[in-house]
N, C-alpha and C positions, 0 to 999 in steps of 0.2 A: 293279724295279717289283713283282714278285711278293711280295717281302718287305713292302713298304709296303702292299700290298693285304691281306695276311694280318694285319698290325698293325691296319689300320683295321677289318677285320671283327671281330677279337678285341676291339677297343675298343668297337665298337658293341654287340656281344653282351654285354660286361661292363656297359655302361651300361644295357641293357635288363634284365639280371638284377638290377642294383642298384635300379632303379626298381621292379621287381616285388617285391623284398624289402622296400623301404620301405613299400609298400602293404600287404603281408601281415604284417609283423612287429609293427606297432602294435596291431592287434586281438589278435594272438596273445599279446603281452605283457600286454595288459589282461585277457585271459581267464585266463592263468596267475596273475596277481595276484588275480583274483576267486576262483579255486579255492583259493589259499593263504589268503585272508581267510576263506572259509567254513570251512576246516579249523581255523584258529585260533579262530574263534567256537565251533565244536563242541567243541574242546578246553577252552575256558573254561567252557562249559556243563557238560561232564562233570566238570570240576574243582570247579565250584560244587556240583553234586549230591553228589559224593563228600564234599566238605567239610561239607555240611549233614548228611549221614548220619553222619559221624564225630562231629559236634557233638551230634546227637541221641543217639547211642549213649553218648557220654561223659556227657551230662546224665542219661540214664536210669540209668547205672551209679552216678553220684554220688548221685542221688536215692534209689535203693534202698539204697545203702551208708549214707546218713545216716538213713534211716527205721529201719534195724535198730538203730542206736545213735545216737539223736538228740543226745546230749551229746558224742559223740566219745570216750567212755571205754570201755575194753575190760574 
C-alpha cells in the first residue's frame, strides 16, 4: 500500500508541475520571440545604415574621380 501511495503522490505532484509549466511557458516563449524579433529588427536597421553609408561613400568617390577626368582619359 505504501508503494501505491508514493506513486499517487508522485503522479499528483507531476500533474501539478505540468500544469504550472503550461501556464508559465507560453508567456515565456512569447517574450523570447519578441526579444529575438527586436534583435533582428535592430540588425536590419544597422545593416541598412551601413549599406547607405557605403553607397554614399562609393558615390562620392566615383563623383570625385570622374570630375578630375570627365572623359575618362588619362
